[in-house]
C-alpha positions as CSV (number, residue, x, y, z in Angstrom):
1,X,-171.0,21.8,-42.2
2,X,-171.3,18.9,-44.6
3,X,-167.8,17.7,-43.9
4,X,-168.5,17.6,-40.1
5,X,-171.7,15.6,-40.7
6,X,-169.9,13.1,-42.9
7,X,-167.1,12.7,-40.5
8,X,-169.4,12.0,-37.5
9,X,-171.2,9.4,-39.6
10,X,-167.9,7.9,-40.6
11,X,-166.7,7.6,-37.0
12,X,-169.9,5.9,-35.9
13,X,-170.0,3.5,-38.7
14,X,-166.3,2.4,-38.8
15,X,-165.2,2.3,-35.2
16,X,-162.9,-0.6,-34.8
17,X,-163.7,-3.3,-32.3
18,X,-160.2,-4.8,-31.8
19,X,-160.9,-6.7,-28.5
20,X,-164.5,-7.6,-29.2
21,X,-166.2,-5.3,-26.7
22,X,-168.9,-4.2,-29.0
23,X,-169.5,-7.7,-30.2
24,X,-169.9,-8.8,-26.6
25,X,-172.3,-6.0,-25.9
26,X,-174.5,-7.1,-28.9
27,X,-174.3,-10.6,-27.6
28,X,-175.3,-9.5,-24.1
29,X,-178.3,-7.6,-25.6
30,X,-179.3,-10.7,-27.6
31,X,-179.2,-12.8,-24.4
32,X,-181.1,-10.1,-22.6
33,X,-183.9,-10.3,-25.2
34,X,-183.9,-14.1,-24.9
35,X,-184.2,-13.9,-21.1
36,X,-187.1,-11.4,-21.5
37,X,-188.9,-13.8,-23.9
38,X,-188.5,-16.7,-21.4
39,X,-189.8,-14.4,-18.6
40,X,-192.9,-13.7,-20.8
41,X,-193.3,-17.5,-21.4
42,X,-193.0,-18.1,-17.7
43,X,-195.6,-15.5,-16.9
44,X,-197.9,-16.9,-19.6
45,X,-197.4,-20.5,-18.3
46,X,-198.2,-19.3,-14.8
47,X,-201.4,-17.5,-16.0
48,X,-202.6,-20.5,-18.0
49,X,-201.9,-22.8,-15.0
50,X,-203.9,-20.4,-12.7
51,X,-206.8,-20.3,-15.1
52,X,-206.8,-24.1,-15.5
53,X,-206.6,-24.6,-11.7
54,X,-209.4,-22.2,-11.0
55,X,-211.6,-23.7,-13.7
56,X,-211.1,-27.2,-12.4
57,X,-211.8,-25.9,-8.8
58,X,-215.0,-24.2,-10.0
59,X,-216.2,-27.4,-11.7
60,X,-215.2,-29.4,-8.7
61,X,-217.1,-27.2,-6.3
62,X,-220.2,-27.2,-8.6
63,X,-220.1,-31.0,-8.6
64,X,-219.8,-31.1,-4.8
65,X,-222.7,-28.7,-4.4
66,X,-224.9,-30.8,-6.6
67,X,-223.9,-34.0,-4.7
68,X,-224.5,-32.3,-1.4
69,X,-228.0,-31.2,-2.5
70,X,-228.9,-34.7,-3.7
71,X,-227.5,-36.2,-0.5
72,X,-229.4,-33.8,1.6
73,X,-232.7,-34.6,-0.3
74,X,-232.0,-38.3,0.2
75,X,-231.4,-37.7,3.9
76,X,-234.5,-35.7,4.3
77,X,-236.5,-38.6,2.8
78,X,-234.7,-40.9,5.2
79,X,-235.7,-38.6,8.1
80,X,-239.3,-38.7,7.0
81,X,-239.3,-42.5,6.8
82,X,-237.6,-42.7,10.2
83,X,-240.2,-40.2,11.7
84,X,-243.0,-42.4,10.2
85,X,-241.4,-45.5,11.7
86,X,-241.1,-43.7,15.1
87,X,-244.8,-42.9,15.1
88,X,-245.5,-46.6,14.4
89,X,-243.2,-47.5,17.2
90,X,-240.6,-49.3,15.0
91,X,-237.6,-47.0,15.9
92,X,-236.4,-45.0,18.8
93,X,-236.3,-41.2,19.3
94,X,-232.5,-41.2,19.0
95,X,-232.8,-42.8,15.5
96,X,-235.2,-40.1,14.5
97,X,-232.9,-37.3,15.9
98,X,-229.9,-38.9,14.3
99,X,-231.5,-38.9,10.8
100,X,-232.6,-35.2,11.2
101,X,-229.1,-34.3,12.4
102,X,-227.4,-35.9,9.4
103,X,-229.7,-34.1,7.0
104,X,-229.1,-30.8,8.7
105,X,-225.4,-31.3,8.7
106,X,-225.3,-32.0,5.0
107,X,-227.4,-29.0,4.2
108,X,-225.2,-26.8,6.4
109,X,-222.2,-27.6,4.2
110,X,-223.9,-26.3,1.0
111,X,-223.4,-22.6,1.7
112,X,-219.7,-23.1,2.3
113,X,-219.3,-24.9,-0.9
114,X,-221.3,-22.2,-2.7
115,X,-218.9,-19.5,-1.3
116,X,-215.9,-21.5,-2.5
117,X,-217.5,-21.9,-6.0
118,X,-218.1,-18.1,-6.1
119,X,-214.5,-17.4,-5.1
120,X,-213.1,-19.7,-7.8
121,X,-215.4,-18.1,-10.5
122,X,-214.4,-14.6,-9.3
123,X,-210.7,-15.5,-9.6
124,X,-211.3,-17.0,-13.0
125,X,-213.0,-13.8,-14.2
126,X,-210.2,-11.7,-13.0
127,X,-207.6,-14.0,-14.6
128,X,-209.4,-13.9,-17.9
129,X,-209.9,-10.1,-17.8
130,X,-213.6,-10.2,-17.4
131,X,-215.9,-8.7,-14.8
132,X,-215.9,-11.0,-11.7
133,X,-219.5,-12.2,-12.2
134,X,-219.4,-12.6,-16.0
135,X,-218.6,-16.3,-15.8
136,X,-220.9,-17.2,-13.0
137,X,-224.0,-18.1,-15.1
138,X,-221.9,-20.0,-17.6
139,X,-220.3,-22.1,-14.9
140,X,-223.5,-22.6,-12.9
141,X,-224.5,-25.6,-15.0
142,X,-223.1,-29.0,-14.2
143,X,-220.3,-30.1,-16.5
144,X,-217.7,-32.8,-15.9
145,X,-214.4,-32.0,-14.3
146,X,-211.9,-31.8,-17.1
147,X,-209.4,-34.7,-17.2
148,X,-206.0,-34.4,-19.0
149,X,-206.1,-35.9,-22.5
150,X,-202.4,-36.4,-22.8
151,X,-200.1,-38.3,-20.5
152,X,-197.8,-36.3,-18.3
153,X,-194.3,-36.4,-19.9
154,X,-191.7,-38.4,-18.1
155,X,-188.0,-38.5,-18.6
156,X,-184.7,-37.5,-17.0
157,X,-185.4,-34.8,-14.4
158,X,-182.6,-32.6,-15.8
159,X,-184.2,-32.7,-19.2
160,X,-187.6,-31.8,-17.8
161,X,-186.0,-28.9,-15.9
162,X,-184.7,-27.5,-19.2
163,X,-188.2,-27.2,-20.5
164,X,-189.1,-24.7,-17.8
165,X,-189.1,-21.1,-19.0
166,X,-187.8,-19.8,-15.7
167,X,-184.7,-22.1,-15.9
168,X,-184.1,-21.2,-19.6
169,X,-184.5,-17.5,-18.7
170,X,-181.9,-17.9,-15.8
171,X,-179.5,-19.6,-18.3
172,X,-179.9,-16.7,-20.7
173,X,-179.3,-14.1,-17.9
174,X,-176.1,-16.0,-16.9
175,X,-175.0,-15.9,-20.6
176,X,-175.8,-12.2,-20.7
177,X,-173.8,-11.4,-17.7
178,X,-170.9,-13.5,-19.0
179,X,-171.0,-11.4,-22.2
180,X,-171.0,-8.2,-20.2
181,X,-168.0,-9.4,-18.3
182,X,-166.3,-10.0,-21.7
183,X,-167.2,-6.5,-22.8
184,X,-165.7,-5.0,-19.6
185,X,-162.5,-7.1,-20.1
186,X,-162.3,-5.8,-23.7
187,X,-162.7,-2.2,-22.5
188,X,-160.0,-2.8,-19.9
189,X,-157.6,-4.1,-22.6
190,X,-158.5,-1.2,-24.9
191,X,-157.6,1.4,-22.2
192,X,-154.1,-0.1,-21.8
193,X,-153.1,0.2,-25.4
194,X,-151.1,3.2,-26.4
195,X,-152.9,5.8,-28.5
196,X,-152.6,5.2,-32.3
197,X,-150.2,7.4,-34.1
198,X,-152.0,9.6,-36.7
C-alpha cells in the first residue's frame, strides 16, 4: 500500500543517530576511499618507477654494446698491428697472443650485453602494455642515458616519508579502523539503552 511505502521511506530517511554510529561508518567509508586512492597512487608510482628504471637500463645496455663494439674493433686493429710487428720480429709471440685474446674477450661480452638489452626492452614493452618486441627497433638507436633534470628533494626524513603514498594509505587505513571502532562503540551504547516509549 501507499502508506507502507511512505512509512518505509520515512524510517530510512529519519533514523536517529544518537551516539554517532552512522556518522562514524560514513567517516570510515571516506577513509577507506582515501586509502584506496593512496594504494592507486602507490601502484602508479611503482609502475612509473619500473618503466623509468627499465628505460634507463635499456639505454645503458645499448651504450655498453656500442662501446664494446668500438673497443673490439680497436683491439682487432691493435692485434693486426701486433701481428705485423711479430712478422717483422719487433714483438714476441706472447704479445701477439695477448692482443688476440683481449680482442676475443671483448667480443665475447657483446652477446651477453645484447641479451640484457633485449630483456630490458621486453620488460619495458610489457610495462607499457605493448607487444614485447614493439619497442626494440625504437630503442636500438643510440641515445643518451637520461639524467634527472631536477634535484632530488631533501628535508626532514619524517616529512619525506609523509609524501609516500603507501605511508599515507596506511595512515588512512588506521583512521578508517579507528572510525569503525567508534561505530562499534556507538552500537554497543545503543543496545544498552531502554527501548523508547511509543
